[in-house]
A tleap script that builds the chain and sets N, CA, C and O, in Angstrom:
source leaprc.protein.ff14SB
mol = sequence {
  NMET TRP TYR MET LEU PRO THR TRP ILE ARG
  PRO LEU GLY LEU ALA GLU HIE LEU ILE VAL
  GLY GLY VAL LEU ALA ALA LEU LEU ALA ALA
  LEU GLY THR PRO THR LEU ALA ARG VAL VAL
  ALA VAL ALA ALA VAL GLY VAL ALA HIE GLU
  LEU GLY ASP GLY ASP PHE THR ARG ALA GLN
  GLY ALA PRO TRP ASN GLY ILE LEU ASP THR
  LEU ALA PHE LEU PRO VAL PRO LEU LEU TRP
  TRP LEU CLEU
}
set mol.1.N position { 179.498 102.632 39.767 }
set mol.1.CA position { 179.826 102.668 41.166 }
set mol.1.C position { 180.124 101.265 41.703 }
set mol.1.O position { 181.056 101.098 42.489 }
set mol.2.N position { 179.340 100.240 41.289 }
set mol.2.CA position { 179.553 98.890 41.808 }
set mol.2.C position { 180.909 98.327 41.426 }
set mol.2.O position { 181.448 97.482 42.141 }
set mol.3.N position { 181.473 98.778 40.309 }
set mol.3.CA position { 182.767 98.254 39.876 }
set mol.3.C position { 183.895 98.704 40.791 }
set mol.3.O position { 184.993 98.152 40.725 }
set mol.4.N position { 183.654 99.680 41.632 }
set mol.4.CA position { 184.671 100.190 42.549 }
set mol.4.C position { 184.684 99.449 43.883 }
set mol.4.O position { 185.591 99.650 44.691 }
set mol.5.N position { 183.700 98.604 44.122 }
set mol.5.CA position { 183.594 97.893 45.390 }
set mol.5.C position { 184.563 96.718 45.438 }
set mol.5.O position { 184.926 96.171 44.397 }
set mol.6.N position { 184.987 96.322 46.650 }
set mol.6.CA position { 185.803 95.113 46.772 }
set mol.6.C position { 185.029 93.900 46.250 }
set mol.6.O position { 183.798 93.906 46.228 }
set mol.7.N position { 185.738 92.888 45.843 }
set mol.7.CA position { 185.105 91.716 45.241 }
set mol.7.C position { 184.216 90.954 46.213 }
set mol.7.O position { 183.316 90.241 45.769 }
set mol.8.N position { 184.428 91.075 47.513 }
set mol.8.CA position { 183.613 90.338 48.478 }
set mol.8.C position { 182.261 91.006 48.723 }
set mol.8.O position { 181.420 90.435 49.417 }
set mol.9.N position { 182.032 92.192 48.174 }
set mol.9.CA position { 180.726 92.833 48.293 }
set mol.9.C position { 179.922 92.499 47.041 }
set mol.9.O position { 180.293 92.876 45.929 }
set mol.10.N position { 178.813 91.784 47.242 }
set mol.10.CA position { 177.934 91.424 46.133 }
set mol.10.C position { 176.660 92.256 46.214 }
set mol.10.O position { 175.896 92.114 47.168 }
set mol.11.N position { 176.417 93.122 45.233 }
set mol.11.CA position { 175.192 93.932 45.259 }
set mol.11.C position { 173.918 93.091 45.361 }
set mol.11.O position { 172.975 93.483 46.048 }
set mol.12.N position { 173.881 91.948 44.689 }
set mol.12.CA position { 172.707 91.086 44.775 }
set mol.12.C position { 172.516 90.570 46.197 }
set mol.12.O position { 171.390 90.501 46.689 }
set mol.13.N position { 173.593 90.215 46.842 }
set mol.13.CA position { 173.512 89.751 48.231 }
set mol.13.C position { 172.978 90.835 49.158 }
set mol.13.O position { 172.174 90.552 50.046 }
set mol.14.N position { 173.420 92.070 48.956 }
set mol.14.CA position { 172.914 93.177 49.768 }
set mol.14.C position { 171.427 93.394 49.510 }
set mol.14.O position { 170.667 93.665 50.440 }
set mol.15.N position { 171.012 93.276 48.257 }
set mol.15.CA position { 169.598 93.425 47.920 }
set mol.15.C position { 168.763 92.321 48.576 }
set mol.15.O position { 167.659 92.577 49.056 }
set mol.16.N position { 169.289 91.103 48.594 }
set mol.16.CA position { 168.586 90.003 49.245 }
set mol.16.C position { 168.407 90.278 50.734 }
set mol.16.O position { 167.333 90.039 51.286 }
set mol.17.N position { 169.459 90.780 51.388 }
set mol.17.CA position { 169.374 91.105 52.806 }
set mol.17.C position { 168.346 92.214 53.040 }
set mol.17.O position { 167.589 92.164 54.010 }
set mol.18.N position { 168.319 93.200 52.168 }
set mol.18.CA position { 167.354 94.294 52.268 }
set mol.18.C position { 165.922 93.766 52.167 }
set mol.18.O position { 165.050 94.177 52.933 }
set mol.19.N position { 165.686 92.868 51.234 }
set mol.19.CA position { 164.340 92.294 51.055 }
set mol.19.C position { 163.931 91.484 52.277 }
set mol.19.O position { 162.804 91.611 52.756 }
set mol.20.N position { 164.829 90.661 52.780 }
set mol.20.CA position { 164.510 89.845 53.957 }
set mol.20.C position { 164.218 90.740 55.160 }
set mol.20.O position { 163.273 90.481 55.905 }
set mol.21.N position { 165.015 91.789 55.357 }
set mol.21.CA position { 164.769 92.720 56.458 }
set mol.21.C position { 163.427 93.411 56.313 }
set mol.21.O position { 162.716 93.608 57.298 }
set mol.22.N position { 163.075 93.782 55.078 }
set mol.22.CA position { 161.789 94.431 54.829 }
set mol.22.C position { 160.610 93.516 55.070 }
set mol.22.O position { 159.610 93.923 55.661 }
set mol.23.N position { 160.724 92.277 54.612 }
set mol.23.CA position { 159.639 91.304 54.807 }
set mol.23.C position { 159.471 90.987 56.290 }
set mol.23.O position { 158.349 90.898 56.789 }
set mol.24.N position { 160.585 90.819 56.987 }
set mol.24.CA position { 160.500 90.540 58.422 }
set mol.24.C position { 159.882 91.726 59.168 }
set mol.24.O position { 159.060 91.529 60.063 }
set mol.25.N position { 160.267 92.945 58.812 }
set mol.25.CA position { 159.683 94.134 59.443 }
set mol.25.C position { 158.192 94.222 59.163 }
set mol.25.O position { 157.416 94.573 60.053 }
set mol.26.N position { 157.780 93.909 57.939 }
set mol.26.CA position { 156.352 93.949 57.597 }
set mol.26.C position { 155.572 92.883 58.364 }
set mol.26.O position { 154.463 93.137 58.834 }
set mol.27.N position { 156.150 91.699 58.488 }
set mol.27.CA position { 155.492 90.629 59.238 }
set mol.27.C position { 155.331 91.022 60.700 }
set mol.27.O position { 154.268 90.827 61.289 }
set mol.28.N position { 156.378 91.569 61.277 }
set mol.28.CA position { 156.294 92.001 62.671 }
set mol.28.C position { 155.294 93.139 62.843 }
set mol.28.O position { 154.595 93.201 63.855 }
set mol.29.N position { 155.219 94.041 61.862 }
set mol.29.CA position { 154.237 95.134 61.922 }
set mol.29.C position { 152.819 94.581 61.863 }
set mol.29.O position { 151.932 95.059 62.570 }
set mol.30.N position { 152.607 93.583 61.027 }
set mol.30.CA position { 151.278 92.976 60.915 }
set mol.30.C position { 150.871 92.302 62.218 }
set mol.30.O position { 149.683 92.187 62.520 }
set mol.31.N position { 151.844 91.864 62.977 }
set mol.31.CA position { 151.559 91.234 64.268 }
set mol.31.C position { 151.408 92.260 65.390 }
set mol.31.O position { 151.126 91.898 66.532 }
set mol.32.N position { 151.597 93.548 65.062 }
set mol.32.CA position { 151.403 94.603 66.047 }
set mol.32.C position { 152.613 94.908 66.906 }
set mol.32.O position { 152.470 95.504 67.973 }
set mol.33.N position { 153.784 94.522 66.475 }
set mol.33.CA position { 155.000 94.767 67.235 }
set mol.33.C position { 155.352 96.254 67.206 }
set mol.33.O position { 155.255 96.877 66.148 }
set mol.34.N position { 155.757 96.839 68.331 }
set mol.34.CA position { 156.183 98.244 68.332 }
set mol.34.C position { 157.374 98.473 67.398 }
set mol.34.O position { 158.164 97.559 67.160 }
set mol.35.N position { 157.500 99.681 66.876 }
set mol.35.CA position { 158.501 99.942 65.837 }
set mol.35.C position { 159.932 99.732 66.323 }
set mol.35.O position { 160.741 99.154 65.597 }
set mol.36.N position { 160.263 100.178 67.517 }
set mol.36.CA position { 161.625 99.977 68.020 }
set mol.36.C position { 161.919 98.485 68.177 }
set mol.36.O position { 163.030 98.035 67.897 }
set mol.37.N position { 160.933 97.729 68.617 }
set mol.37.CA position { 161.114 96.281 68.751 }
set mol.37.C position { 161.373 95.633 67.391 }
set mol.37.O position { 162.137 94.672 67.299 }
set mol.38.N position { 160.740 96.155 66.332 }
set mol.38.CA position { 160.999 95.635 64.981 }
set mol.38.C position { 162.451 95.849 64.584 }
set mol.38.O position { 163.098 94.947 64.051 }
set mol.39.N position { 162.959 97.054 64.848 }
set mol.39.CA position { 164.356 97.358 64.499 }
set mol.39.C position { 165.296 96.415 65.237 }
set mol.39.O position { 166.216 95.853 64.643 }
set mol.40.N position { 165.060 96.245 66.531 }
set mol.40.CA position { 165.916 95.373 67.343 }
set mol.40.C position { 165.818 93.923 66.860 }
set mol.40.O position { 166.832 93.232 66.763 }
set mol.41.N position { 164.608 93.466 66.560 }
set mol.41.CA position { 164.424 92.085 66.106 }
set mol.41.C position { 165.105 91.839 64.762 }
set mol.41.O position { 165.766 90.816 64.584 }
set mol.42.N position { 164.952 92.761 63.822 }
set mol.42.CA position { 165.585 92.594 62.513 }
set mol.42.C position { 167.104 92.647 62.650 }
set mol.42.O position { 167.812 91.881 61.996 }
set mol.43.N position { 167.610 93.542 63.494 }
set mol.43.CA position { 169.064 93.600 63.727 }
set mol.43.C position { 169.563 92.290 64.338 }
set mol.43.O position { 170.622 91.791 63.956 }
set mol.44.N position { 168.810 91.737 65.276 }
set mol.44.CA position { 169.209 90.474 65.905 }
set mol.44.C position { 169.234 89.331 64.895 }
set mol.44.O position { 170.143 88.501 64.915 }
set mol.45.N position { 168.247 89.288 64.022 }
set mol.45.CA position { 168.234 88.261 62.973 }
set mol.45.C position { 169.432 88.451 62.053 }
set mol.45.O position { 170.075 87.476 61.662 }
set mol.46.N position { 169.738 89.701 61.704 }
set mol.46.CA position { 170.888 89.977 60.845 }
set mol.46.C position { 172.197 89.537 61.474 }
set mol.46.O position { 173.028 88.909 60.817 }
set mol.47.N position { 172.383 89.864 62.746 }
set mol.47.CA position { 173.616 89.473 63.445 }
set mol.47.C position { 173.706 87.955 63.540 }
set mol.47.O position { 174.764 87.382 63.276 }
set mol.48.N position { 172.607 87.295 63.914 }
set mol.48.CA position { 172.618 85.835 64.024 }
set mol.48.C position { 172.935 85.186 62.679 }
set mol.48.O position { 173.704 84.227 62.612 }
set mol.49.N position { 172.344 85.710 61.617 }
set mol.49.CA position { 172.594 85.169 60.280 }
set mol.49.C position { 174.069 85.319 59.903 }
set mol.49.O position { 174.687 84.375 59.410 }
set mol.50.N position { 174.617 86.487 60.133 }
set mol.50.CA position { 176.015 86.715 59.756 }
set mol.50.C position { 176.984 85.935 60.634 }
set mol.50.O position { 178.034 85.506 60.156 }
set mol.51.N position { 176.656 85.745 61.897 }
set mol.51.CA position { 177.486 84.885 62.751 }
set mol.51.C position { 177.472 83.458 62.228 }
set mol.51.O position { 178.507 82.792 62.194 }
set mol.52.N position { 176.309 82.996 61.825 }
set mol.52.CA position { 176.197 81.645 61.272 }
set mol.52.C position { 176.967 81.481 59.980 }
set mol.52.O position { 177.553 80.427 59.731 }
set mol.53.N position { 176.971 82.521 59.152 }
set mol.53.CA position { 177.730 82.488 57.897 }
set mol.53.C position { 179.230 82.594 58.116 }
set mol.53.O position { 180.015 82.211 57.249 }
set mol.54.N position { 179.631 83.110 59.264 }
set mol.54.CA position { 181.043 83.348 59.525 }
set mol.54.C position { 181.545 84.652 58.932 }
set mol.54.O position { 182.752 84.857 58.802 }
set mol.55.N position { 180.625 85.530 58.575 }
set mol.55.CA position { 181.022 86.777 57.920 }
set mol.55.C position { 181.715 87.756 58.860 }
set mol.55.O position { 182.366 88.692 58.396 }
set mol.56.N position { 181.589 87.561 60.172 }
set mol.56.CA position { 182.304 88.418 61.119 }
set mol.56.C position { 183.707 87.906 61.396 }
set mol.56.O position { 184.565 88.661 61.854 }
set mol.57.N position { 183.948 86.626 61.124 }
set mol.57.CA position { 185.210 86.026 61.569 }
set mol.57.C position { 186.068 85.436 60.463 }
set mol.57.O position { 187.260 85.735 60.394 }
set mol.58.N position { 185.501 84.611 59.601 }
set mol.58.CA position { 186.368 83.859 58.688 }
set mol.58.C position { 186.127 84.127 57.203 }
set mol.58.O position { 186.919 83.683 56.371 }
set mol.59.N position { 185.081 84.824 56.855 }
set mol.59.CA position { 184.789 85.071 55.441 }
set mol.59.C position { 185.735 86.139 54.883 }
set mol.59.O position { 186.335 86.910 55.632 }
set mol.60.N position { 185.852 86.166 53.577 }
set mol.60.CA position { 186.657 87.194 52.928 }
set mol.60.C position { 186.063 88.557 53.265 }
set mol.60.O position { 184.857 88.761 53.130 }
set mol.61.N position { 186.900 89.484 53.698 }
set mol.61.CA position { 186.445 90.811 54.063 }
set mol.61.C position { 185.956 90.923 55.496 }
set mol.61.O position { 185.439 91.965 55.896 }
set mol.62.N position { 186.115 89.847 56.278 }
set mol.62.CA position { 185.671 89.891 57.674 }
set mol.62.C position { 186.494 90.915 58.441 }
set mol.62.O position { 187.675 91.082 58.135 }
set mol.63.N position { 185.944 91.587 59.392 }
set mol.63.CA position { 184.581 91.585 59.901 }
set mol.63.C position { 183.648 92.535 59.133 }
set mol.63.O position { 182.439 92.550 59.363 }
set mol.64.N position { 184.227 93.325 58.219 }
set mol.64.CA position { 183.410 94.322 57.505 }
set mol.64.C position { 182.326 93.681 56.652 }
set mol.64.O position { 181.265 94.271 56.445 }
set mol.65.N position { 182.582 92.495 56.164 }
set mol.65.CA position { 181.568 91.772 55.398 }
set mol.65.C position { 180.322 91.551 56.256 }
set mol.65.O position { 179.204 91.796 55.803 }
set mol.66.N position { 180.512 91.094 57.478 }
set mol.66.CA position { 179.393 90.864 58.380 }
set mol.66.C position { 178.690 92.149 58.790 }
set mol.66.O position { 177.464 92.194 58.886 }
set mol.67.N position { 179.474 93.193 59.029 }
set mol.67.CA position { 178.894 94.478 59.424 }
set mol.67.C position { 178.048 95.043 58.291 }
set mol.67.O position { 176.922 95.485 58.518 }
set mol.68.N position { 178.579 95.032 57.080 }
set mol.68.CA position { 177.848 95.564 55.932 }
set mol.68.C position { 176.583 94.764 55.660 }
set mol.68.O position { 175.533 95.343 55.383 }
set mol.69.N position { 176.671 93.447 55.734 }
set mol.69.CA position { 175.493 92.610 55.506 }
set mol.69.C position { 174.429 92.840 56.585 }
set mol.69.O position { 173.236 92.874 56.282 }
set mol.70.N position { 174.856 92.998 57.838 }
set mol.70.CA position { 173.904 93.274 58.919 }
set mol.70.C position { 173.214 94.609 58.692 }
set mol.70.O position { 172.003 94.720 58.885 }
set mol.71.N position { 173.968 95.622 58.286 }
set mol.71.CA position { 173.372 96.934 58.008 }
set mol.71.C position { 172.392 96.871 56.841 }
set mol.71.O position { 171.442 97.653 56.784 }
set mol.72.N position { 172.616 95.948 55.912 }
set mol.72.CA position { 171.722 95.819 54.761 }
set mol.72.C position { 170.330 95.325 55.171 }
set mol.72.O position { 169.365 95.540 54.437 }
set mol.73.N position { 170.213 94.674 56.319 }
set mol.73.CA position { 168.915 94.234 56.818 }
set mol.73.C position { 168.067 95.407 57.322 }
set mol.73.O position { 166.840 95.307 57.350 }
set mol.74.N position { 168.700 96.516 57.719 }
set mol.74.CA position { 168.035 97.517 58.545 }
set mol.74.C position { 167.330 98.691 57.877 }
set mol.74.O position { 166.534 99.332 58.563 }
set mol.75.N position { 167.539 99.036 56.618 }
set mol.75.CA position { 166.905 100.255 56.093 }
set mol.75.C position { 165.387 100.296 56.224 }
set mol.75.O position { 164.843 101.333 56.603 }
set mol.76.N position { 164.694 99.220 55.930 }
set mol.76.CA position { 163.224 99.246 55.980 }
set mol.76.C position { 162.729 99.460 57.416 }
set mol.76.O position { 161.921 100.363 57.633 }
set mol.77.N position { 163.175 98.673 58.409 }
set mol.77.CA position { 162.659 98.925 59.757 }
set mol.77.C position { 163.082 100.292 60.309 }
set mol.77.O position { 162.327 100.911 61.058 }
set mol.78.N position { 164.269 100.765 59.950 }
set mol.78.CA position { 164.693 102.082 60.425 }
set mol.78.C position { 163.847 103.193 59.819 }
set mol.78.O position { 163.443 104.117 60.525 }
set mol.79.N position { 163.577 103.114 58.530 }
set mol.79.CA position { 162.727 104.122 57.898 }
set mol.79.C position { 161.314 104.082 58.466 }
set mol.79.O position { 160.694 105.121 58.688 }
set mol.80.N position { 160.814 102.870 58.698 }
set mol.80.CA position { 159.486 102.704 59.277 }
set mol.80.C position { 159.423 103.374 60.652 }
set mol.80.O position { 158.434 104.018 61.001 }
set mol.81.N position { 160.507 103.208 61.428 }
set mol.81.CA position { 160.584 103.770 62.763 }
set mol.81.C position { 160.635 105.302 62.703 }
set mol.81.O position { 159.987 105.980 63.500 }
set mol.82.N position { 161.402 105.836 61.759 }
set mol.82.CA position { 161.553 107.288 61.650 }
set mol.82.C position { 160.323 107.973 61.083 }
set mol.82.O position { 160.082 109.145 61.372 }
set mol.83.N position { 159.543 107.262 60.279 }
set mol.83.CA position { 158.346 107.869 59.706 }
set mol.83.C position { 157.203 107.612 60.613 }
set mol.83.O position { 156.083 108.035 60.329 }
savepdb mol mol.pdb
quit
């Protein structure tokens, strides 16, 4: 399946974003942050990170590169919120 993806999508990079989003969600949970606030905070960190990287504007595959990377931050906090 990975061989069918465009070259600007790196599975390792998506996994890194997933781990960072999960760790940030866990840290916020340990601090007692409400679940919706965790989702919003992790999304904000993801957007800020991708804006800094230029993935929404100038990177190969922009703006989809930035959108996909931002979404990669969110599975852990979203699942936490839904469960």
